C-alpha positions as protocol buffer text, in pm:
chain_id: "A"
residue {
  index: 1
  type: MET
  ca { x: -428 y: -87 z: -3825 }
}
residue {
  index: 2
  type: ARG
  ca { x: -556 y: -269 z: -3516 }
}
residue {
  index: 3
  type: ASP
  ca { x: -336 y: -570 z: -3600 }
}
residue {
  index: 4
  type: ILE
  ca { x: -30 y: -345 z: -3606 }
}
residue {
  index: 5
  type: LEU
  ca { x: -125 y: -188 z: -3272 }
}
residue {
  index: 6
  type: ASP
  ca { x: -180 y: -526 z: -3105 }
}
residue {
  index: 7
  type: THR
  ca { x: 149 y: -664 z: -3239 }
}
residue {
  index: 8
  type: VAL
  ca { x: 358 y: -366 z: -3131 }
}
residue {
  index: 9
  type: SER
  ca { x: 196 y: -339 z: -2788 }
}
residue {
  index: 10
  type: ALA
  ca { x: 241 y: -712 z: -2721 }
}
residue {
  index: 11
  type: ARG
  ca { x: 618 y: -672 z: -2753 }
}
residue {
  index: 12
  type: TYR
  ca { x: 626 y: -418 z: -2467 }
}
residue {
  index: 13
  type: ASP
  ca { x: 351 y: -554 z: -2241 }
}
residue {
  index: 14
  type: GLY
  ca { x: 100 y: -287 z: -2334 }
}
residue {
  index: 15
  type: LEU
  ca { x: 335 y: 6 z: -2386 }
}
residue {
  index: 16
  type: VAL
  ca { x: 378 y: 145 z: -2737 }
}
residue {
  index: 17
  type: THR
  ca { x: 649 y: 384 z: -2849 }
}
residue {
  index: 18
  type: PHE
  ca { x: 578 y: 639 z: -3119 }
}
residue {
  index: 19
  type: SER
  ca { x: 889 y: 530 z: -3309 }
}
residue {
  index: 20
  type: ALA
  ca { x: 775 y: 165 z: -3303 }
}
residue {
  index: 21
  type: LEU
  ca { x: 435 y: 261 z: -3445 }
}
residue {
  index: 22
  type: ARG
  ca { x: 597 y: 460 z: -3725 }
}
residue {
  index: 23
  type: ALA
  ca { x: 843 y: 180 z: -3796 }
}
residue {
  index: 24
  type: ALA
  ca { x: 548 y: -62 z: -3821 }
}
residue {
  index: 25
  type: GLY
  ca { x: 402 y: 154 z: -4096 }
}
residue {
  index: 26
  type: LEU
  ca { x: 146 y: 369 z: -3916 }
}
residue {
  index: 27
  type: PRO
  ca { x: 143 y: 729 z: -4040 }
}
residue {
  index: 28
  type: LEU
  ca { x: 136 y: 1019 z: -3796 }
}
residue {
  index: 29
  type: ARG
  ca { x: -231 y: 1088 z: -3869 }
}
residue {
  index: 30
  type: ALA
  ca { x: -325 y: 729 z: -3785 }
}
residue {
  index: 31
  type: VAL
  ca { x: -147 y: 754 z: -3447 }
}
residue {
  index: 32
  type: ARG
  ca { x: -334 y: 1075 z: -3372 }
}
residue {
  index: 33
  type: ASP
  ca { x: -665 y: 913 z: -3471 }
}
residue {
  index: 34
  type: LEU
  ca { x: -601 y: 620 z: -3236 }
}
residue {
  index: 35
  type: ALA
  ca { x: -527 y: 862 z: -2953 }
}
residue {
  index: 36
  type: SER
  ca { x: -835 y: 1074 z: -3024 }
}
residue {
  index: 37
  type: ARG
  ca { x: -1056 y: 762 z: -3012 }
}
residue {
  index: 38
  type: GLY
  ca { x: -902 y: 650 z: -2684 }
}
residue {
  index: 39
  type: GLU
  ca { x: -743 y: 338 z: -2829 }
}
residue {
  index: 40
  type: LEU
  ca { x: -405 y: 485 z: -2736 }
}
residue {
  index: 41
  type: VAL
  ca { x: -329 y: 696 z: -2428 }
}
residue {
  index: 42
  type: ARG
  ca { x: -16 y: 909 z: -2405 }
}
residue {
  index: 43
  type: VAL
  ca { x: 176 y: 812 z: -2090 }
}
residue {
  index: 44
  type: ARG
  ca { x: 468 y: 1046 z: -2148 }
}
residue {
  index: 45
  type: ARG
  ca { x: 632 y: 1204 z: -2449 }
}
residue {
  index: 46
  type: GLY
  ca { x: 677 y: 948 z: -2723 }
}
residue {
  index: 47
  type: ILE
  ca { x: 525 y: 658 z: -2528 }
}
residue {
  index: 48
  type: TYR
  ca { x: 165 y: 539 z: -2528 }
}
residue {
  index: 49
  type: CYS
  ca { x: -28 y: 250 z: -2381 }
}
residue {
  index: 50
  type: LEU
  ca { x: -340 y: 70 z: -2494 }
}
residue {
  index: 51
  type: GLY
  ca { x: -648 y: 262 z: -2392 }
}
residue {
  index: 52
  type: ALA
  ca { x: -813 y: -41 z: -2234 }
}
residue {
  index: 53
  type: LEU
  ca { x: -503 y: -102 z: -2021 }
}
residue {
  index: 54
  type: TRP
  ca { x: -509 y: 257 z: -1898 }
}
residue {
  index: 55
  type: ARG
  ca { x: -879 y: 254 z: -1815 }
}
residue {
  index: 56
  type: GLU
  ca { x: -868 y: -82 z: -1637 }
}
residue {
  index: 57
  type: GLY
  ca { x: -549 y: -15 z: -1442 }
}
residue {
  index: 58
  type: GLY
  ca { x: -687 y: 229 z: -1188 }
}
residue {
  index: 59
  type: VAL
  ca { x: -454 y: 468 z: -1005 }
}
residue {
  index: 60
  type: ASP
  ca { x: -208 y: 191 z: -915 }
}
residue {
  index: 61
  type: GLY
  ca { x: -183 y: 52 z: -1266 }
}
residue {
  index: 62
  type: ARG
  ca { x: -154 y: 397 z: -1424 }
}
residue {
  index: 63
  type: TYR
  ca { x: 134 y: 494 z: -1200 }
}
residue {
  index: 64
  type: ARG
  ca { x: 314 y: 167 z: -1282 }
}
residue {
  index: 65
  type: LEU
  ca { x: 266 y: 247 z: -1651 }
}
residue {
  index: 66
  type: LEU
  ca { x: 430 y: 587 z: -1593 }
}
residue {
  index: 67
  type: VAL
  ca { x: 718 y: 416 z: -1411 }
}
residue {
  index: 68
  type: ARG
  ca { x: 765 y: 164 z: -1691 }
}
residue {
  index: 69
  type: ALA
  ca { x: 738 y: 431 z: -1961 }
}
residue {
  index: 70
  type: THR
  ca { x: 997 y: 646 z: -1785 }
}
residue {
  index: 71
  type: ALA
  ca { x: 1237 y: 352 z: -1762 }
}
residue {
  index: 72
  type: ALA
  ca { x: 1180 y: 273 z: -2130 }
}
residue {
  index: 73
  type: ALA
  ca { x: 1255 y: 633 z: -2229 }
}
residue {
  index: 74
  type: ALA
  ca { x: 1572 y: 665 z: -2021 }
}
residue {
  index: 75
  type: GLU
  ca { x: 1908 y: 682 z: -2197 }
}
residue {
  index: 76
  type: HIS
  ca { x: 2068 y: 463 z: -1928 }
}
residue {
  index: 77
  type: PRO
  ca { x: 1923 y: 190 z: -1704 }
}
residue {
  index: 78
  type: LEU
  ca { x: 1746 y: 331 z: -1400 }
}
residue {
  index: 79
  type: VAL
  ca { x: 1741 y: 218 z: -1038 }
}
residue {
  index: 80
  type: LEU
  ca { x: 1383 y: 284 z: -933 }
}
residue {
  index: 81
  type: SER
  ca { x: 1334 y: 389 z: -572 }
}
residue {
  index: 82
  type: HIS
  ca { x: 1096 y: 531 z: -313 }
}
residue {
  index: 83
  type: HIS
  ca { x: 731 y: 529 z: -426 }
}
residue {
  index: 84
  type: SER
  ca { x: 821 y: 406 z: -775 }
}
residue {
  index: 85
  type: ALA
  ca { x: 993 y: 98 z: -631 }
}
residue {
  index: 86
  type: ALA
  ca { x: 699 y: 53 z: -392 }
}
residue {
  index: 87
  type: SER
  ca { x: 461 y: 50 z: -687 }
}
residue {
  index: 88
  type: MET
  ca { x: 665 y: -218 z: -862 }
}
residue {
  index: 89
  type: HIS
  ca { x: 676 y: -422 z: -539 }
}
residue {
  index: 90
  type: GLY
  ca { x: 295 y: -407 z: -539 }
}
residue {
  index: 91
  type: LEU
  ca { x: 265 y: -212 z: -214 }
}
residue {
  index: 92
  type: PRO
  ca { x: -55 y: -24 z: -129 }
}
residue {
  index: 93
  type: ILE
  ca { x: -79 y: 350 z: -83 }
}
residue {
  index: 94
  type: ILE
  ca { x: -345 y: 572 z: 70 }
}
residue {
  index: 95
  type: GLY
  ca { x: -374 y: 920 z: -73 }
}
residue {
  index: 96
  type: GLY
  ca { x: -238 y: 869 z: -424 }
}
residue {
  index: 97
  type: TRP
  ca { x: 97 y: 819 z: -597 }
}
residue {
  index: 98
  type: PRO
  ca { x: 336 y: 1108 z: -666 }
}
residue {
  index: 99
  type: PRO
  ca { x: 336 y: 1275 z: -1007 }
}
residue {
  index: 100
  type: ALA
  ca { x: 703 y: 1189 z: -1067 }
}
residue {
  index: 101
  type: VAL
  ca { x: 910 y: 873 z: -1098 }
}
residue {
  index: 102
  type: HIS
  ca { x: 1179 y: 833 z: -831 }
}
residue {
  index: 103
  type: THR
  ca { x: 1526 y: 699 z: -905 }
}
residue {
  index: 104
  type: ILE
  ca { x: 1858 y: 664 z: -720 }
}
residue {
  index: 105
  type: ALA
  ca { x: 2194 y: 777 z: -856 }
}
residue {
  index: 106
  type: THR
  ca { x: 2491 y: 722 z: -623 }
}
residue {
  index: 107
  type: ASP
  ca { x: 2751 y: 899 z: -835 }
}
residue {
  index: 108
  type: ALA
  ca { x: 2684 y: 1258 z: -725 }
}
residue {
  index: 109
  type: THR
  ca { x: 2572 y: 1471 z: -434 }
}
residue {
  index: 110
  type: GLY
  ca { x: 2240 y: 1644 z: -388 }
}
residue {
  index: 111
  type: GLY
  ca { x: 1927 y: 1563 z: -580 }
}
residue {
  index: 112
  type: SER
  ca { x: 1761 y: 1675 z: -898 }
}
residue {
  index: 113
  type: THR
  ca { x: 1409 y: 1696 z: -1028 }
}
residue {
  index: 114
  type: ALA
  ca { x: 1320 y: 1699 z: -1394 }
}
residue {
  index: 115
  type: ARG
  ca { x: 976 y: 1677 z: -1545 }
}
residue {
  index: 116
  type: LEU
  ca { x: 824 y: 1346 z: -1434 }
}
residue {
  index: 117
  type: THR
  ca { x: 1151 y: 1227 z: -1273 }
}
residue {
  index: 118
  type: THR
  ca { x: 1309 y: 1286 z: -931 }
}
residue {
  index: 119
  type: SER
  ca { x: 1667 y: 1160 z: -893 }
}
residue {
  index: 120
  type: HIS
  ca { x: 1806 y: 1101 z: -542 }
}
residue {
  index: 121
  type: ARG
  ca { x: 2184 y: 1149 z: -549 }
}
residue {
  index: 122
  type: GLY
  ca { x: 2460 y: 1104 z: -298 }
}
residue {
  index: 123
  type: VAL
  ca { x: 2278 y: 832 z: -104 }
}
residue {
  index: 124
  type: PRO
  ca { x: 2413 y: 491 z: 1 }
}
residue {
  index: 125
  type: GLU
  ca { x: 2409 y: 238 z: -281 }
}
residue {
  index: 126
  type: PRO
  ca { x: 2103 y: 18 z: -236 }
}
residue {
  index: 127
  type: ASP
  ca { x: 2052 y: -353 z: -265 }
}
residue {
  index: 128
  type: THR
  ca { x: 1835 y: -411 z: -570 }
}
residue {
  index: 129
  type: VAL
  ca { x: 1606 y: -668 z: -724 }
}
residue {
  index: 130
  type: VAL
  ca { x: 1460 y: -702 z: -1072 }
}
residue {
  index: 131
  type: ILE
  ca { x: 1082 y: -688 z: -1112 }
}
residue {
  index: 132
  type: GLY
  ca { x: 923 y: -706 z: -1454 }
}
residue {
  index: 133
  type: GLY
  ca { x: 1260 y: -639 z: -1616 }
}
residue {
  index: 134
  type: LEU
  ca { x: 1319 y: -322 z: -1413 }
}
residue {
  index: 135
  type: THR
  ca { x: 1582 y: -270 z: -1143 }
}
residue {
  index: 136
  type: VAL
  ca { x: 1426 y: -150 z: -817 }
}
residue {
  index: 137
  type: THR
  ca { x: 1550 y: -102 z: -463 }
}
residue {
  index: 138
  type: SER
  ca { x: 1511 y: -395 z: -225 }
}
residue {
  index: 139
  type: LEU
  ca { x: 1192 y: -422 z: -24 }
}
residue {
  index: 140
  type: ALA
  ca { x: 1360 y: -311 z: 301 }
}
residue {
  index: 141
  type: ARG
  ca { x: 1531 y: -14 z: 135 }
}
residue {
  index: 142
  type: THR
  ca { x: 1209 y: 84 z: -39 }
}
residue {
  index: 143
  type: LEU
  ca { x: 1014 y: 87 z: 288 }
}
residue {
  index: 144
  type: VAL
  ca { x: 1280 y: 299 z: 461 }
}
residue {
  index: 145
  type: ASP
  ca { x: 1301 y: 548 z: 173 }
}
residue {
  index: 146
  type: VAL
  ca { x: 924 y: 587 z: 155 }
}
residue {
  index: 147
  type: ALA
  ca { x: 887 y: 616 z: 533 }
}
residue {
  index: 148
  type: ALA
  ca { x: 1156 y: 885 z: 548 }
}
residue {
  index: 149
  type: SER
  ca { x: 995 y: 1094 z: 274 }
}
residue {
  index: 150
  type: SER
  ca { x: 624 y: 1048 z: 341 }
}
residue {
  index: 151
  type: THR
  ca { x: 352 y: 1098 z: 597 }
}
residue {
  index: 152
  type: LEU
  ca { x: 306 y: 854 z: 883 }
}
residue {
  index: 153
  type: LEU
  ca { x: -3 y: 718 z: 707 }
}
residue {
  index: 154
  type: VAL
  ca { x: 178 y: 637 z: 382 }
}
residue {
  index: 155
  type: GLY
  ca { x: 480 y: 484 z: 555 }
}
residue {
  index: 156
  type: VAL
  ca { x: 286 y: 271 z: 803 }
}
residue {
  index: 157
  type: THR
  ca { x: 40 y: 150 z: 538 }
}
residue {
  index: 158
  type: MET
  ca { x: 321 y: 2 z: 332 }
}
residue {
  index: 159
  type: ILE
  ca { x: 513 y: -141 z: 628 }
}
residue {
  index: 160
  type: ASP
  ca { x: 201 y: -298 z: 782 }
}
residue {
  index: 161
  type: HIS
  ca { x: 125 y: -463 z: 450 }
}
residue {
  index: 162
  type: VAL
  ca { x: 474 y: -610 z: 416 }
}
residue {
  index: 163
  type: LEU
  ca { x: 492 y: -734 z: 776 }
}
residue {
  index: 164
  type: ARG
  ca { x: 154 y: -906 z: 735 }
}
residue {
  index: 165
  type: GLU
  ca { x: 244 y: -1060 z: 398 }
}
residue {
  index: 166
  type: GLU
  ca { x: 581 y: -1179 z: 527 }
}
residue {
  index: 167
  type: ASN
  ca { x: 426 y: -1342 z: 834 }
}
residue {
  index: 168
  type: GLN
  ca { x: 169 y: -1516 z: 615 }
}
residue {
  index: 169
  type: ARG
  ca { x: 437 y: -1634 z: 372 }
}
residue {
  index: 170
  type: VAL
  ca { x: 643 y: -1792 z: 650 }
}
residue {
  index: 171
  type: ALA
  ca { x: 339 y: -1949 z: 817 }
}
residue {
  index: 172
  type: LEU
  ca { x: 218 y: -2102 z: 490 }
}
residue {
  index: 173
  type: ALA
  ca { x: 562 y: -2241 z: 406 }
}
residue {
  index: 174
  type: ARG
  ca { x: 597 y: -2401 z: 747 }
}
residue {
  index: 175
  type: LYS
  ca { x: 249 y: -2548 z: 717 }
}
residue {
  index: 176
  type: ARG
  ca { x: 365 y: -2715 z: 397 }
}
residue {
  index: 177
  type: GLY
  ca { x: 672 y: -2857 z: 573 }
}
residue {
  index: 178
  type: MET
  ca { x: 915 y: -2614 z: 410 }
}
residue {
  index: 179
  type: THR
  ca { x: 1193 y: -2407 z: 568 }
}
residue {
  index: 180
  type: PRO
  ca { x: 1125 y: -2051 z: 449 }
}
residue {
  index: 181
  type: ALA
  ca { x: 1356 y: -1753 z: 450 }
}
residue {
  index: 182
  type: PRO
  ca { x: 1302 y: -1547 z: 767 }
}
residue {
  index: 183
  type: ALA
  ca { x: 1021 y: -1295 z: 751 }
}
residue {
  index: 184
  type: LEU
  ca { x: 1116 y: -933 z: 697 }
}
residue {
  index: 185
  type: ALA
  ca { x: 1057 y: -781 z: 1039 }
}
residue {
  index: 186
  type: GLN
  ca { x: 1088 y: -447 z: 1217 }
}
residue {
  index: 187
  type: ASP
  ca { x: 1444 y: -526 z: 1333 }
}
residue {
  index: 188
  type: ALA
  ca { x: 1558 y: -556 z: 972 }
}
residue {
  index: 189
  type: LEU
  ca { x: 1395 y: -223 z: 888 }
}
residue {
  index: 190
  type: PHE
  ca { x: 1565 y: -51 z: 1181 }
}
residue {
  index: 191
  type: ALA
  ca { x: 1895 y: -198 z: 1062 }
}
residue {
  index: 192
  type: GLU
  ca { x: 1830 y: -72 z: 709 }
}
residue {
  index: 193
  type: LEU
  ca { x: 1745 y: 273 z: 844 }
}
residue {
  index: 194
  type: ALA
  ca { x: 2073 y: 281 z: 1037 }
}
residue {
  index: 195
  type: ALA
  ca { x: 2262 y: 186 z: 721 }
}
residue {
  index: 196
  type: VAL
  ca { x: 2089 y: 440 z: 498 }
}
residue {
  index: 197
  type: ARG
  ca { x: 2107 y: 728 z: 749 }
}
residue {
  index: 198
  type: PRO
  ca { x: 1880 y: 960 z: 549 }
}
residue {
  index: 199
  type: ARG
  ca { x: 1976 y: 1327 z: 577 }
}
residue {
  index: 200
  type: VAL
  ca { x: 1610 y: 1419 z: 602 }
}
residue {
  index: 201
  type: GLY
  ca { x: 1329 y: 1214 z: 752 }
}
residue {
  index: 202
  type: ALA
  ca { x: 1520 y: 968 z: 970 }
}
residue {
  index: 203
  type: GLY
  ca { x: 1297 y: 1046 z: 1268 }
}
residue {
  index: 204
  type: GLN
  ca { x: 984 y: 1010 z: 1058 }
}
residue {
  index: 205
  type: ALA
  ca { x: 1102 y: 671 z: 929 }
}
residue {
  index: 206
  type: GLU
  ca { x: 1179 y: 552 z: 1281 }
}
residue {
  index: 207
  type: LYS
  ca { x: 834 y: 660 z: 1393 }
}
residue {
  index: 208
  type: SER
  ca { x: 668 y: 472 z: 1106 }
}
residue {
  index: 209
  type: ILE
  ca { x: 863 y: 153 z: 1171 }
}
residue {
  index: 210
  type: THR
  ca { x: 795 y: 169 z: 1545 }
}
residue {
  index: 211
  type: PHE
  ca { x: 422 y: 222 z: 1493 }
}
residue {
  index: 212
  type: SER
  ca { x: 385 y: -51 z: 1232 }
}
residue {
  index: 213
  type: SER
  ca { x: 226 y: -390 z: 1296 }
}
residue {
  index: 214
  type: GLY
  ca { x: 167 y: -701 z: 1092 }
}
residue {
  index: 215
  type: LEU
  ca { x: -165 y: -741 z: 1273 }
}
residue {
  index: 216
  type: SER
  ca { x: -349 y: -488 z: 1057 }
}
residue {
  index: 217
  type: ALA
  ca { x: -548 y: -703 z: 817 }
}
residue {
  index: 218
  type: ASN
  ca { x: -578 y: -441 z: 543 }
}
residue {
  index: 219
  type: PRO
  ca { x: -495 y: -76 z: 461 }
}
residue {
  index: 220
  type: GLY
  ca { x: -830 y: 38 z: 601 }
}
residue {
  index: 221
  type: GLU
  ca { x: -737 y: -92 z: 945 }
}
residue {
  index: 222
  type: THR
  ca { x: -399 y: 80 z: 917 }
}
residue {
  index: 223
  type: LEU
  ca { x: -571 y: 405 z: 818 }
}
residue {
  index: 224
  type: SER
  ca { x: -799 y: 375 z: 1121 }
}
residue {
  index: 225
  type: ARG
  ca { x: -512 y: 309 z: 1361 }
}
residue {
  index: 226
  type: VAL
  ca { x: -300 y: 596 z: 1233 }
}
residue {
  index: 227
  type: ARG
  ca { x: -595 y: 836 z: 1248 }
}
residue {
  index: 228
  type: ILE
  ca { x: -680 y: 721 z: 1603 }
}
residue {
  index: 229
  type: PHE
  ca { x: -323 y: 796 z: 1709 }
}
residue {
  index: 230
  type: GLU
  ca { x: -295 y: 1129 z: 1525 }
}
residue {
  index: 231
  type: LEU
  ca { x: -629 y: 1250 z: 1663 }
}
residue {
  index: 232
  type: GLY
  ca { x: -511 y: 1189 z: 2019 }
}
residue {
  index: 233
  type: PHE
  ca { x: -706 y: 876 z: 2110 }
}
residue {
  index: 234
  type: GLU
  ca { x: -578 y: 563 z: 2281 }
}
residue {
  index: 235
  type: VAL
  ca { x: -442 y: 315 z: 2027 }
}
residue {
  index: 236
  type: PRO
  ca { x: -641 y: -9 z: 2074 }
}
residue {
  index: 237
  type: GLU
  ca { x: -524 y: -368 z: 2078 }
}
residue {
  index: 238
  type: LEU
  ca { x: -535 y: -537 z: 1738 }
}
residue {
  index: 239
  type: GLN
  ca { x: -690 y: -868 z: 1636 }
}
residue {
  index: 240
  type: VAL
  ca { x: -814 y: -974 z: 1979 }
}
residue {
  index: 241
  type: ARG
  ca { x: -974 y: -1320 z: 2015 }
}
residue {
  index: 242
  type: PHE
  ca { x: -1304 y: -1372 z: 2197 }
}
residue {
  index: 243
  type: GLN
  ca { x: -1419 y: -1719 z: 2303 }
}
residue {
  index: 244
  type: VAL
  ca { x: -1799 y: -1738 z: 2291 }
}
residue {
  index: 245
  type: ASP
  ca { x: -2001 y: -2060 z: 2312 }
}
residue {
  index: 246
  type: GLY
  ca { x: -1695 y: -2266 z: 2228 }
}
residue {
  index: 247
  type: GLN
  ca { x: -1615 y: -2061 z: 1917 }
}
residue {
  index: 248
  type: SER
  ca { x: -1333 y: -1814 z: 1849 }
}
residue {
  index: 249
  type: PHE
  ca { x: -1408 y: -1470 z: 1706 }
}
residue {
  index: 250
  type: TRP
  ca { x: -1141 y: -1215 z: 1620 }
}
residue {
  index: 251
  type: VAL
  ca { x: -1213 y: -842 z: 1629 }
}
residue {
  index: 252
  type: ASP
  ca { x: -1019 y: -565 z: 1456 }
}
residue {
  index: 253
  type: PHE
  ca { x: -980 y: -331 z: 1754 }
}
residue {
  index: 254
  type: PHE
  ca { x: -1036 y: -366 z: 2128 }
}
residue {
  index: 255
  type: TRP
  ca { x: -1009 y: -99 z: 2396 }
}
residue {
  index: 256
  type: ARG
  ca { x: -963 y: -330 z: 2693 }
}
residue {
  index: 257
  type: GLY
  ca { x: -990 y: -57 z: 2957 }
}
residue {
  index: 258
  type: ILE
  ca { x: -1349 y: 19 z: 2862 }
}
residue {
  index: 259
  type: ARG
  ca { x: -1421 y: -319 z: 2696 }
}
residue {
  index: 260
  type: LYS
  ca { x: -1513 y: -166 z: 2362 }
}
residue {
  index: 261
  type: ILE
  ca { x: -1490 y: -332 z: 2020 }
}
residue {
  index: 262
  type: GLY
  ca { x: -1420 y: -141 z: 1702 }
}
residue {
  index: 263
  type: GLU
  ca { x: -1448 y: -282 z: 1350 }
}
residue {
  index: 264
  type: PHE
  ca { x: -1342 y: -136 z: 1017 }
}
residue {
  index: 265
  type: ASP
  ca { x: -1585 y: -228 z: 739 }
}
residue {
  index: 266
  type: GLY
  ca { x: -1441 y: -182 z: 391 }
}
residue {
  index: 267
  type: ASN
  ca { x: -1677 y: -167 z: 95 }
}
residue {
  index: 268
  type: LEU
  ca { x: -1525 y: -489 z: -41 }
}
residue {
  index: 269
  type: LYS
  ca { x: -1631 y: -678 z: 270 }
}
residue {
  index: 270
  type: TYR
  ca { x: -1982 y: -725 z: 139 }
}
residue {
  index: 271
  type: SER
  ca { x: -1909 y: -740 z: -235 }
}
residue {
  index: 272
  type: ARG
  ca { x: -1863 y: -1042 z: -455 }
}
residue {
  index: 273
  type: GLY
  ca { x: -1512 y: -1097 z: -585 }
}
residue {
  index: 274
  type: ALA
  ca { x: -1174 y: -1162 z: -429 }
}
residue {
  index: 275
  type: VAL
  ca { x: -1302 y: -1102 z: -77 }
}
residue {
  index: 276
  type: LEU
  ca { x: -1626 y: -1299 z: -77 }
}
residue {
  index: 277
  type: GLY
  ca { x: -1568 y: -1533 z: -370 }
}
residue {
  index: 278
  type: ASP
  ca { x: -1898 y: -1703 z: -451 }
}
residue {
  index: 279
  type: ARG
  ca { x: -2055 y: -1634 z: -112 }
}
residue {
  index: 280
  type: ASP
  ca { x: -2376 y: -1436 z: -119 }
}
residue {
  index: 281
  type: PRO
  ca { x: -2330 y: -1082 z: 22 }
}
residue {
  index: 282
  type: GLY
  ca { x: -2662 y: -1112 z: 204 }
}
residue {
  index: 283
  type: ASP
  ca { x: -2545 y: -1429 z: 379 }
}
residue {
  index: 284
  type: VAL
  ca { x: -2225 y: -1255 z: 485 }
}
residue {
  index: 285
  type: VAL
  ca { x: -2417 y: -959 z: 630 }
}
residue {
  index: 286
  type: THR
  ca { x: -2642 y: -1200 z: 819 }
}
residue {
  index: 287
  type: ARG
  ca { x: -2343 y: -1386 z: 960 }
}
residue {
  index: 288
  type: GLU
  ca { x: -2176 y: -1060 z: 1063 }
}
residue {
  index: 289
  type: LYS
  ca { x: -2494 y: -959 z: 1247 }
}
residue {
  index: 290
  type: TRP
  ca { x: -2506 y: -1298 z: 1420 }
}
residue {
  index: 291
  type: ARG
  ca { x: -2140 y: -1264 z: 1518 }
}
residue {
  index: 292
  type: GLU
  ca { x: -2197 y: -914 z: 1656 }
}
residue {
  index: 293
  type: ASP
  ca { x: -2499 y: -1030 z: 1857 }
}
residue {
  index: 294
  type: LEU
  ca { x: -2285 y: -1302 z: 2019 }
}
residue {
  index: 295
  type: LEU
  ca { x: -2009 y: -1058 z: 2109 }
}
residue {
  index: 296
  type: ARG
  ca { x: -2217 y: -769 z: 2243 }
}
residue {
  index: 297
  type: PRO
  ca { x: -2302 y: -927 z: 2582 }
}
residue {
  index: 298
  type: HIS
  ca { x: -1927 y: -955 z: 2652 }
}
residue {
  index: 299
  type: VAL
  ca { x: -1840 y: -589 z: 2594 }
}
residue {
  index: 300
  type: THR
  ca { x: -1979 y: -248 z: 2677 }
}
residue {
  index: 301
  type: SER
  ca { x: -2024 y: -136 z: 2315 }
}
residue {
  index: 302
  type: PHE
  ca { x: -1950 y: -222 z: 1952 }
}
residue {
  index: 303
  type: SER
  ca { x: -1876 y: 41 z: 1686 }
}
residue {
  index: 304
  type: ARG
  ca { x: -1827 y: 9 z: 1310 }
}
residue {
  index: 305
  type: TRP
  ca { x: -1695 y: 256 z: 1053 }
}
residue {
  index: 306
  type: GLY
  ca { x: -1581 y: 257 z: 692 }
}
residue {
  index: 307
  type: TRP
  ca { x: -1349 y: 434 z: 449 }
}
residue {
  index: 308
  type: ASP
  ca { x: -1554 y: 751 z: 418 }
}
residue {
  index: 309
  type: VAL
  ca { x: -1542 y: 814 z: 793 }
}
residue {
  index: 310
  type: ALA
  ca { x: -1183 y: 705 z: 864 }
}
residue {
  index: 311
  type: TYR
  ca { x: -1031 y: 895 z: 570 }
}
residue {
  index: 312
  type: SER
  ca { x: -1169 y: 1230 z: 687 }
}
residue {
  index: 313
  type: PRO
  ca { x: -989 y: 1346 z: 1004 }
}
residue {
  index: 314
  type: GLN
  ca { x: -1279 y: 1572 z: 1104 }
}
residue {
  index: 315
  type: ARG
  ca { x: -1546 y: 1306 z: 1048 }
}
residue {
  index: 316
  type: PHE
  ca { x: -1343 y: 1043 z: 1230 }
}
residue {
  index: 317
  type: LEU
  ca { x: -1275 y: 1280 z: 1520 }
}
residue {
  index: 318
  type: THR
  ca { x: -1647 y: 1338 z: 1556 }
}
residue {
  index: 319
  type: PHE
  ca { x: -1719 y: 966 z: 1526 }
}
residue {
  index: 320
  type: LEU
  ca { x: -1458 y: 864 z: 1785 }
}
residue {
  index: 321
  type: THR
  ca { x: -1578 y: 1129 z: 2028 }
}
residue {
  index: 322
  type: GLU
  ca { x: -1947 y: 1048 z: 1992 }
}
residue {
  index: 323
  type: ASN
  ca { x: -1877 y: 675 z: 2028 }
}
residue {
  index: 324
  type: GLY
  ca { x: -1681 y: 715 z: 2347 }
}
residue {
  index: 325
  type: MET
  ca { x: -1334 y: 604 z: 2236 }
}
residue {
  index: 326
  type: PRO
  ca { x: -1087 y: 684 z: 2517 }
}
residue {
  index: 327
  type: ARG
  ca { x: -840 y: 966 z: 2482 }
}
residue {
  index: 328
  type: ALA
  ca { x: -469 y: 887 z: 2508 }
}
residue {
  index: 329
  type: GLU
  ca { x: -306 y: 977 z: 2836 }
}
residue {
  index: 330
  type: SER
  ca { x: -113 y: 1304 z: 2814 }
}
residue {
  index: 331
  type: GLY
  ca { x: 251 y: 1244 z: 2722 }
}
residue {
  index: 332
  type: ARG
  ca { x: 205 y: 870 z: 2689 }
}
residue {
  index: 333
  type: ARG
  ca { x: 376 y: 719 z: 2389 }
}
residue {
  index: 334
  type: ALA
  ca { x: 145 y: 512 z: 2170 }
}
residue {
  index: 335
  type: GLN
  ca { x: 213 y: 142 z: 2172 }
}
residue {
  index: 336
  type: VAL
  ca { x: 88 y: -123 z: 1933 }
}
residue {
  index: 337
  type: ARG
  ca { x: -35 y: -415 z: 2142 }
}
residue {
  index: 338
  type: PHE
  ca { x: -18 y: -766 z: 2009 }
}
residue {
  index: 339
  type: ALA
  ca { x: -312 y: -994 z: 1960 }
}
residue {
  index: 340
  type: GLY
  ca { x: -461 y: -1114 z: 2283 }
}
residue {
  index: 341
  type: ALA
  ca { x: -758 y: -1309 z: 2404 }
}
residue {
  index: 342
  type: VAL
  ca { x: -1057 y: -1223 z: 2617 }
}
């Protein structure tokens, strides 16, 4: 029975349809037994995935499985959009994915929502790309659609990520002597927004694009910056360089007016894996302490925070207040300042 399950699932990259299992010779009772033991997990009606794939995928992987299962179950090819396209593009989200799969249909007006599927109708036809065999809206269109239909935090998190990745792609290609395609930048997103002209959320999308910056090194820094803005504090400069004893040190946030450094510490920063590689976490902590000791004489104060503080508006408000972060001037529009040097 396990051989049949492995063979069928391999054909669909981990997804398994009920009809395929029956056609392979598994009786209904055997399918139910596999599900009860956790070897199969029901993604949507008639479609399962391997239990190990579901457990290892986390929230991002599970939502992509729902997207793929919905596309597999559709009577006609789908154009995935909004958060569903963002998931297929590999974009990060803070706060969780929606419960439904989003698609675009340009042949009718209005929109419709069925169980597990939201169809956006009567919208401009999007440019599309194919990812993993599925048709999804282009990266620019995806960012605009998400920004127009989401909170500032969700929209800016995705745009920051793309701007940073695009800048890194271009820089790496040039370093290798190549001529890369231009980086996707804010101007292109504003142009896409003007072309799409969403009936709802155009102002929200414009706000997200304006506030975005490729200088945020990770979603945690984006979360911090959005919270700082929404809580009424002065938005700091990002990725500022300090020259100390002939060495360059970059800091996440810098309030130049009061000469204060702020640093976001994600849990991964001191864990082995993709972030640290083979470096010892204890050595990294020691180096961070050494770096902080070098920087402190050049500023008035140095504050650190992590996910648990930044994610909670009330906790972050208390933290920012107690640590003396400056309030934004009344009526002053927040600006994202580019990397500078001290």
